C-alpha positions as CSV (number, residue, x, y, z in Angstrom):
1,M,0.0,0.0,0.0
2,A,1.4,3.4,-0.9
3,A,2.3,5.8,1.8
4,T,-0.6,8.2,2.7
5,T,-0.3,11.9,3.4
6,F,-0.2,11.0,7.1
7,A,2.9,8.9,6.7
8,P,5.1,10.6,4.1
9,S,8.3,8.8,3.1
10,G,10.5,11.9,3.6
11,E,12.2,11.3,0.3
12,D,11.3,14.8,-0.9
13,A,13.3,16.4,2.0
14,I,16.4,14.5,0.8
15,T,16.0,15.1,-2.9
16,R,14.8,18.7,-2.8
17,S,17.4,21.1,-4.2
18,I,17.9,24.4,-2.3
19,E,19.5,27.5,-3.9
20,V,21.8,29.2,-1.5
21,Q,23.3,32.6,-2.1
22,P,26.5,32.7,0.0
23,E,27.5,35.9,1.7
24,K,30.3,37.6,-0.1
25,S,33.2,38.0,2.4
26,T,35.9,38.5,-0.2
27,P,35.9,40.2,-3.6
28,D,36.0,38.4,-7.0
29,F,39.7,38.1,-7.7
30,R,40.7,38.7,-11.3
31,S,44.2,37.4,-11.1
32,V,46.6,35.4,-8.9
33,E,48.5,38.5,-8.0
34,E,45.4,40.2,-6.7
35,F,44.6,37.1,-4.6
36,K,48.2,37.2,-3.2
37,N,48.0,40.9,-2.4
38,Y,44.6,40.5,-0.7
39,Y,45.9,37.8,1.6
40,E,49.4,39.3,1.8
41,I,51.2,36.1,0.9
42,P,54.6,37.8,0.3
43,R,54.5,39.7,3.7
44,V,53.5,36.6,5.6
45,A,56.3,34.5,4.0
46,T,58.8,37.2,4.8
47,E,57.8,37.4,8.4
48,I,58.0,33.7,8.8
49,I,61.5,33.5,7.2
50,Q,62.9,36.4,9.1
51,G,61.1,35.8,12.4
52,S,62.8,33.8,15.2
53,F,60.1,31.2,15.6
54,K,62.3,28.0,15.5
55,R,62.5,25.8,18.5
56,V,66.0,24.7,19.6
57,Q,66.0,21.3,21.4
58,H,68.7,19.2,23.0
59,D,69.0,15.4,23.0
60,Q,70.6,13.3,25.8
61,N,74.1,14.0,24.5
62,E,73.4,17.8,24.6
63,T,73.5,17.9,20.8
64,I,71.6,20.8,19.5
65,F,69.1,20.2,16.7
66,I,66.2,22.2,15.3
67,D,62.9,20.7,14.2
68,P,61.2,22.1,11.1
69,L,58.9,25.0,11.9
70,Q,55.3,24.0,12.5
71,I,52.9,26.7,11.3
72,A,49.1,26.7,11.9
73,L,46.9,28.7,9.4
74,Q,43.7,29.6,11.1
75,F,40.6,30.5,9.0
76,P,37.1,31.5,10.0
77,D,34.2,29.7,8.2
78,E,33.6,32.5,5.7
79,L,37.2,32.3,4.4
80,L,37.7,28.5,4.5
81,H,37.0,28.3,0.7
82,D,40.3,30.2,0.1
83,S,42.4,28.0,2.5
84,V,43.7,25.6,-0.1
85,P,45.1,28.2,-2.5
86,I,46.5,30.2,0.3
87,Y,48.2,27.0,1.6
88,R,49.7,26.3,-1.8
89,Y,51.0,29.8,-2.5
90,L,52.4,30.3,0.9
91,K,54.1,26.8,0.8
92,R,55.6,27.7,-2.5
93,E,57.0,31.0,-1.2
94,L,58.5,29.3,1.8
95,E,60.1,26.5,-0.2
96,K,62.0,29.0,-2.3
97,A,63.8,30.3,0.8
98,H,64.2,27.3,3.0
99,N,67.5,26.3,4.4
100,D,69.1,23.0,5.6
101,D,66.4,22.6,8.3
102,G,63.8,22.0,5.6
103,P,60.7,24.0,4.7
104,P,58.1,24.7,7.4
105,E,55.2,22.4,7.8
106,L,51.8,24.1,7.3
107,Y,48.5,23.0,8.8
108,V,45.0,24.5,8.2
109,L,42.8,25.1,11.2
110,A,39.0,25.3,11.0
111,D,36.1,25.1,13.4
112,T,37.8,27.0,16.2
113,S,37.4,25.9,19.8
114,Y,35.9,29.2,20.8
115,G,35.5,32.4,18.8
116,S,37.1,32.7,15.4
117,C,38.3,36.2,16.2
118,C,40.8,34.8,18.7
119,A,44.0,32.8,18.0
120,D,43.1,29.1,18.6
121,E,46.1,28.0,20.6
122,V,44.3,24.8,21.7
123,A,43.9,23.5,18.1
124,A,47.4,24.8,17.2
125,Q,48.9,22.8,20.1
126,H,47.4,19.6,18.6
127,V,49.9,19.9,15.8
128,D,52.6,21.2,18.1
129,A,52.7,24.5,16.2
130,D,55.3,27.2,16.9
131,L,53.3,30.0,15.1
132,I,49.7,30.9,14.2
133,V,48.8,32.8,11.1
134,H,45.3,34.2,11.7
135,Y,43.2,35.2,8.8
136,G,40.1,37.4,8.8
137,H,38.5,39.5,11.5
138,A,40.4,39.5,14.8
139,C,39.7,40.9,18.3
140,M,43.5,41.5,18.8
141,S,43.5,40.0,22.3
142,K,47.0,39.3,23.7
143,T,48.0,35.6,23.3
144,Y,49.2,33.4,26.1
145,R,51.6,30.9,24.6
146,M,52.2,31.5,20.9
147,P,53.1,34.3,18.5
148,V,50.5,35.3,16.0
149,I,50.8,36.9,12.6
150,Y,47.6,38.6,11.5
151,V,46.1,38.9,8.0
152,F,43.1,41.1,8.1
153,G,42.3,41.2,4.4
154,K,41.8,44.4,2.5
155,K,38.2,45.5,2.0
156,H,37.3,48.3,-0.3
157,L,37.0,51.8,1.1
158,D,36.5,55.1,-0.7
159,V,39.1,57.2,1.2
160,E,38.0,60.6,-0.1
161,D,34.3,60.0,0.6
162,C,35.0,58.6,4.0
163,A,37.4,61.4,5.1
164,S,35.0,64.1,3.7
165,K,31.9,62.8,5.5
166,L,33.7,62.2,8.8
167,G,35.4,65.6,8.5
168,E,31.9,67.3,8.1
169,I,30.8,65.5,11.3
170,V,33.8,66.9,13.3
171,K,33.3,70.4,11.9
172,S,29.6,70.4,13.0
173,Y,30.4,69.0,16.4
174,T,30.9,71.6,19.1
175,M,33.3,70.7,21.9
176,E,33.6,72.6,25.1
177,V,37.3,71.8,25.5
178,E,40.1,71.1,23.1
179,K,38.9,69.1,20.1
180,I,40.2,65.5,20.4
181,V,38.8,62.9,18.1
182,V,39.6,59.2,18.2
183,L,39.4,57.1,15.0
184,R,38.6,53.4,15.2
185,H,37.8,51.0,12.4
186,D,37.2,47.4,11.5
187,V,40.6,45.7,11.1
188,A,39.7,44.9,7.5
189,Y,40.2,48.6,6.7
190,A,43.6,48.9,8.4
191,H,45.4,49.1,5.0
192,L,43.7,52.4,4.2
193,A,43.2,53.9,7.6
194,D,46.4,55.9,7.5
195,Y,45.2,57.6,4.3
196,V,42.0,58.5,6.0
197,V,43.8,59.9,9.0
198,T,46.0,62.0,6.7
199,R,42.9,63.5,4.9
200,L,41.2,64.1,8.2
201,R,44.1,66.0,9.6
202,E,44.3,68.1,6.5
203,S,40.6,69.0,6.5
204,I,40.4,69.7,10.3
205,P,43.8,71.1,11.3
206,D,42.5,72.5,14.6
207,T,41.5,69.0,15.8
208,V,43.7,66.4,17.4
209,V,43.0,63.1,15.6
210,Q,44.3,60.1,17.6
211,Y,44.8,56.8,15.8
212,N,46.6,53.6,16.5
213,R,47.2,51.2,13.7
214,P,46.5,47.6,14.8
215,P,49.7,45.5,15.0
216,L,50.3,42.8,12.3
217,R,52.1,40.5,14.8
218,L,51.6,39.8,18.5
219,D,54.1,37.9,20.7
220,P,52.9,35.9,23.7
221,S,52.5,38.0,26.8
222,P,52.6,36.0,30.1
223,P,50.2,37.5,32.7
224,Q,51.7,40.0,35.2
225,P,48.9,41.1,37.5
226,S,51.2,43.1,39.7
227,A,52.1,45.4,36.9
228,V,49.2,47.7,37.5
229,A,50.5,50.8,35.7
230,S,51.7,48.9,32.6
231,A,48.5,46.9,32.3
232,T,46.4,50.0,32.4
233,E,48.6,51.8,29.8
234,S,48.4,48.8,27.5
235,A,44.7,48.6,27.8
236,T,44.1,52.2,26.9
237,A,46.8,52.4,24.2
238,E,44.5,51.5,21.4
239,T,42.7,54.9,21.7
240,Q,45.6,57.1,22.8
241,L,48.2,57.3,20.1
242,N,50.1,60.5,19.4
243,S,49.0,62.2,16.2
244,G,52.6,62.9,15.2
245,K,52.2,66.7,15.7
246,H,52.3,66.8,19.5
247,D,54.8,65.8,22.2
248,S,54.8,62.6,24.1
249,K,53.3,64.1,27.2
250,E,50.1,65.0,25.3
251,A,50.1,61.5,23.8
252,N,50.3,59.7,27.1
253,R,47.8,61.6,29.1
254,D,44.6,59.8,30.0
255,V,41.9,61.6,27.9
256,D,38.3,60.7,27.6
257,P,37.5,61.6,24.0
258,S,34.3,63.6,23.3
259,L,33.9,62.2,19.8
260,I,34.8,58.8,18.4
261,L,34.7,58.0,14.6
262,Y,34.2,54.4,13.5
263,I,34.8,53.0,10.1
264,G,32.9,49.7,9.4
265,G,29.5,48.1,9.5
266,E,27.5,47.1,12.5
267,N,29.3,44.3,14.4
268,L,30.4,43.2,17.8
269,G,33.4,45.5,17.8
270,L,31.2,48.5,17.4
271,T,28.9,47.3,20.1
272,N,31.8,46.9,22.5
273,L,33.0,50.3,21.6
274,L,29.6,51.8,22.5
275,M,29.6,49.9,25.8
276,T,33.1,50.9,26.9
277,H,32.8,54.5,25.8
278,S,29.2,55.4,27.0
279,S,30.2,59.0,27.8
280,S,31.4,59.6,24.3
281,E,29.5,60.3,21.1
282,V,30.2,57.6,18.4
283,Y,29.6,58.2,14.7
284,S,30.1,55.4,12.2
285,Y,30.8,55.4,8.5
286,D,29.6,52.3,6.6
287,P,31.8,51.7,3.5
288,E,29.1,49.5,1.9
289,T,26.4,52.2,1.9
290,R,28.8,55.2,2.1
291,S,26.6,56.7,4.9
292,T,27.2,58.0,8.4
293,R,25.1,57.8,11.4
294,L,25.1,58.5,15.1
295,E,25.6,55.2,17.0
296,S,25.7,56.3,20.6
297,G,22.0,56.9,20.6
298,R,21.4,53.2,21.4
299,T,24.1,53.1,24.1
300,N,21.5,53.6,26.9
301,K,19.4,50.8,25.7
302,L,22.4,48.5,25.6
303,L,23.4,49.5,29.2
304,M,19.9,49.1,30.5
305,R,19.7,45.5,29.1
306,R,23.0,44.8,30.8
307,Y,21.9,46.4,34.0
308,A,18.8,44.1,34.1
309,T,21.2,41.1,33.7
310,V,23.3,42.4,36.6
311,Q,20.1,42.4,38.7
312,R,19.6,38.7,37.9
313,A,23.1,38.0,39.0
314,R,22.5,39.8,42.3
315,D,19.7,37.2,43.0
316,A,22.0,34.2,42.3
317,D,23.8,32.1,44.9
318,V,25.3,29.5,42.6
319,F,27.6,30.6,39.8
320,G,29.2,28.8,36.9
321,I,32.5,30.3,35.5
322,L,32.4,29.6,31.8
323,V,35.9,29.3,30.3
324,G,35.4,30.9,26.9
325,T,39.1,31.1,26.0
326,L,42.3,29.2,26.6
327,G,44.7,31.5,24.7
328,I,44.2,35.0,26.0
329,A,46.8,36.3,28.3
330,S,45.7,36.8,32.0
331,Y,42.7,34.4,31.6
332,L,44.0,32.2,34.4
333,P,44.6,35.0,36.9
334,L,41.1,36.3,36.1
335,I,39.5,33.0,36.8
336,S,41.4,32.8,40.1
337,H,40.2,36.3,40.9
338,L,36.6,35.4,40.2
339,R,36.8,32.3,42.4
340,S,38.2,34.2,45.3
341,L,35.7,37.0,44.8
342,L,32.7,34.6,44.9
343,A,34.2,32.7,47.8
344,R,34.5,35.9,49.9
345,H,30.8,36.5,49.3
346,R,30.0,32.9,50.2
347,K,28.8,31.9,46.8
348,K,29.1,28.5,45.3
349,T,31.1,28.2,42.1
350,Y,31.6,25.7,39.4
351,T,34.2,26.1,36.6
352,I,33.0,24.8,33.3
353,S,34.6,24.6,29.8
354,V,32.1,23.8,27.1
355,G,33.7,25.3,24.0
356,K,31.3,27.4,21.9
357,L,28.2,28.3,23.9
358,N,24.6,27.3,23.0
359,P,21.4,27.0,25.2
360,A,21.4,23.2,25.0
361,K,24.9,22.9,26.6
362,L,24.2,25.2,29.5
363,A,20.7,23.7,30.1
364,N,22.6,20.6,31.4
365,F,23.6,22.7,34.5
366,M,20.2,23.5,35.9
367,E,21.5,23.9,39.5
368,I,23.6,26.9,38.4
369,E,21.6,30.2,38.8
370,C,24.0,32.5,36.9
371,F,27.0,32.1,34.5
372,V,30.1,34.3,34.3
373,L,31.7,34.2,30.9
374,V,35.5,34.6,30.7
375,A,36.1,35.3,27.0
376,C,37.5,37.9,24.6
377,P,35.8,41.3,24.6
378,E,33.9,40.5,21.4
379,N,32.5,37.3,22.7
380,S,31.8,38.4,26.3
381,L,28.4,40.1,25.7
382,I,25.8,37.4,25.4
383,E,22.2,38.3,25.1
384,S,20.5,35.8,27.5
385,K,17.1,35.7,25.8
386,E,17.9,32.3,24.2
387,F,19.5,31.0,27.4
388,H,17.7,29.8,30.5
389,K,20.0,31.6,32.9
390,A,21.7,35.0,32.9
391,I,25.3,35.2,31.5
392,V,27.3,38.2,32.8
393,T,30.8,39.4,32.3
394,P,33.4,39.5,35.0
395,F,33.0,43.3,35.4
396,E,29.2,42.9,35.7
397,L,29.8,40.2,38.4
398,E,31.8,42.7,40.4
399,I,28.9,45.2,40.2
400,A,26.4,42.6,41.2
401,L,28.3,41.6,44.3
402,Q,28.5,45.2,45.6
403,A,26.7,45.9,48.9
404,E,25.0,48.9,47.4
405,Q,23.6,49.0,43.9
406,T,25.7,51.7,42.3
407,W,26.9,51.9,38.7
408,T,28.3,55.0,37.1
409,G,28.0,53.7,33.5
410,R,31.7,52.7,33.3
411,Y,32.2,49.4,31.5
412,V,35.3,47.3,31.3
413,L,35.9,44.2,29.1
414,D,39.7,44.0,29.2
415,F,41.2,41.3,31.4
416,E,44.3,43.2,32.4
417,R,42.4,46.3,33.2
418,L,40.1,44.4,35.5
419,L,43.0,42.8,37.3
420,A,44.8,46.2,37.5
421,D,41.6,47.8,39.1
422,H,41.4,44.9,41.6
423,A,45.1,45.4,42.6
424,R,44.5,49.1,43.2
425,E,41.3,48.6,45.1
426,A,42.4,45.6,47.2
427,P,43.3,47.6,50.4
428,E,40.0,49.4,50.3
429,D,38.1,46.1,49.7
430,D,39.8,44.6,52.8
431,A,38.6,47.6,54.9
432,N,35.1,47.3,53.6
433,R,35.1,43.6,54.3
434,E,36.0,44.2,57.9
435,S,33.3,46.8,58.3
436,T,30.6,44.6,56.8
437,S,31.6,41.4,58.6
438,E,29.6,42.4,61.6
439,K,26.4,42.7,59.6
440,D,23.7,40.1,59.9
441,P,24.3,37.5,57.1
442,D,20.6,36.5,57.2
443,Q,19.4,40.0,56.5
444,P,17.0,39.8,53.6
445,Q,17.6,41.7,50.3
446,F,15.1,43.2,48.0
447,S,15.1,41.7,44.5
448,L,14.3,44.1,41.6
449,I,13.5,41.0,39.5
450,T,10.8,39.4,41.6
451,G,9.8,42.5,43.6
452,K,10.1,40.5,46.8
453,Y,12.6,40.1,49.7
454,R,15.0,37.1,49.6
455,T,17.5,35.5,51.9
456,S,20.8,34.5,50.3
457,R,22.1,31.0,50.7
458,R,25.7,30.9,52.0
459,F,28.3,28.4,51.0
460,G,31.9,27.7,52.1
461,G,33.3,29.3,55.2
462,A,35.8,28.1,57.8
463,D,34.4,24.5,57.6
464,A,32.6,23.7,54.5
465,N,31.4,20.3,55.8
466,T,29.5,21.9,58.7
467,S,28.6,25.3,57.3
468,S,25.8,23.8,55.1
469,V,24.3,22.0,58.1
470,G,24.5,25.1,60.3
471,E,23.3,27.5,57.7
472,G,21.4,25.4,55.2
473,G,18.4,24.6,57.4
474,P,16.3,21.5,56.7
475,S,17.7,21.0,53.2
476,A,21.2,20.3,54.7
477,V,20.0,16.9,56.0
478,I,18.5,14.6,53.4
479,L,16.9,11.1,53.1
480,R,19.6,9.0,51.5
481,N,17.6,5.9,50.6
482,Q,14.4,4.0,51.2
483,D,15.7,2.6,54.5
484,D,15.2,6.0,56.2
485,T,19.0,6.6,56.2
486,V,19.9,10.3,56.4
487,A,23.0,12.0,55.1
488,T,24.3,15.6,55.2
489,L,25.1,17.7,52.1
490,A,28.7,18.7,52.3
491,D,28.3,22.2,50.9
492,S,27.1,20.9,47.6
493,A,24.6,23.1,45.6
494,A,24.3,20.3,43.0
495,A,23.3,17.8,45.6
496,E,20.7,20.1,47.0
497,F,19.3,20.7,43.6
498,L,19.1,17.0,42.9
499,Q,17.1,16.5,46.1
500,S,14.6,19.1,45.0
501,R,13.9,17.2,41.7
502,A,11.0,14.8,41.3
503,F,13.0,12.6,38.9
504,R,16.4,11.6,40.1
505,G,17.3,8.9,37.7
506,L,16.4,5.2,37.3
507,E,16.7,2.9,40.3
508,T,19.3,0.2,39.8
509,R,17.5,-2.4,41.9
510,V,20.6,-4.6,41.9
511,G,19.7,-8.2,42.9
512,E,15.9,-7.5,43.1
513,D,14.8,-8.3,39.6
514,A,15.6,-11.4,37.5
515,P,17.3,-10.9,34.1
516,S,14.9,-10.6,31.2
517,V,15.0,-12.9,28.2
518,L,16.7,-11.6,25.1
519,E,14.4,-10.9,22.2
520,Q,14.9,-10.1,18.6
521,G,14.5,-6.4,18.0
522,R,13.3,-4.5,15.0
523,S,15.6,-3.7,12.0
524,G,15.6,-1.1,9.3
525,I,15.2,2.7,9.5
526,A,12.8,4.7,11.7
527,R,10.4,5.6,8.9
528,G,9.7,2.0,8.0
529,Y,11.0,-1.0,10.0
530,K,11.2,-4.3,8.2
531,N,8.8,-6.1,10.5
532,D,6.2,-3.2,10.5
533,S,2.9,-4.3,9.1
534,V,1.4,-2.1,6.4
535,G,-2.3,-1.5,7.2
């Protein structure tokens, strides 16, 4: 009997053809030379040959030998189609100049462990790489273990039109103090940004235009939390570069710019710029549409959404620290800082590494009430609408744990700046901790989310095994099995959550049931097993 409309075979879903128009991330190359120039094949080959990336090793007889250089070529999904020709052209260039050690070995990396904007040191270590060549958009976060050579690509930009329209904005903008303008852009326009800066300085000579070209190579930077001053200077250097017409004192001063100009379309980099510079007006120029617009008008909405997320974090007692990077410098000190911070406030913490985030992964940790994401700045802001629990940044966590709900609008995403701020404020925090230690820990707090008072659960303490019994109340002692045996929960939020669930897993019933007889099962595929009868 033929399949009815109520039981389709599903064959049409397999055989149906779908026309897909892929997003154009690169131009249509008319020649090989244009392709090489776009991906900067000669420059990359020169930096590899002239760079000191080789590893010197010693055997048992103290004989020095050098392995061939291992290079990882990292591509985002949108550039993966060009990975094979890039590999071949770069390999050919390196073979021309190789010495007795042999040409370097190249490996193509795809499907990054975390965000594609970060150098994937985890995948690179799988091939024992000495160097990463990162292609495409980059967040320019400092690496932890390996040097990185960046290839941003070269998107088209009308320099004259861009400089003219941005110059008109600056001329019409009234500043109460000295005119200081900061120019930022998507890294794909770095090859033409210098020309835009030159045109701007010619059209607005009475304005200081600060610009810092992104580096094409970053060497690993081990974390140094104690270097407060240097960390702060490096975190703010991207917006405070000398224009070339003023002395170094003017270049190094900490200036909050009144106006920021951004070249590029709407992306995560622009969103982070709005969040971290909420007191400045930001205008953007889109090279695709050749239009300008005021972006800072939506800053308040972004901050209000984040403030609502902070309020959810204030109501949480069990936190999960999500490891969203393994290659950014200072990520380990930051995780240690978050653990100690939550422990001081008697919160329960779990450290979780799940790779790329999605709601299904985090739904497996239902006992966790709020997540703290440790990731690069462009991957730190997660809108929690699709997720069951709130996801906050480390800076938002510090605000949520404050005794009084105060937020000036300042926003920090840089790891080193957070650690530097913590190092400066450590003595003050110790004094505040001593002054608040005498307060009643059971004092209820008002929740802006529920509109009710709540009493926080407290974990840890001098004796974690007894603190839950002393402070946890009736839930600290549980029924262990059906024989009325009781047990205590040793400061475990997961165990408490398991006891509150109606379904706790299948009972094993070892030795209580006889083994069943093996029977022949069905065979075939789900839409039509072989032993199914056709009615």
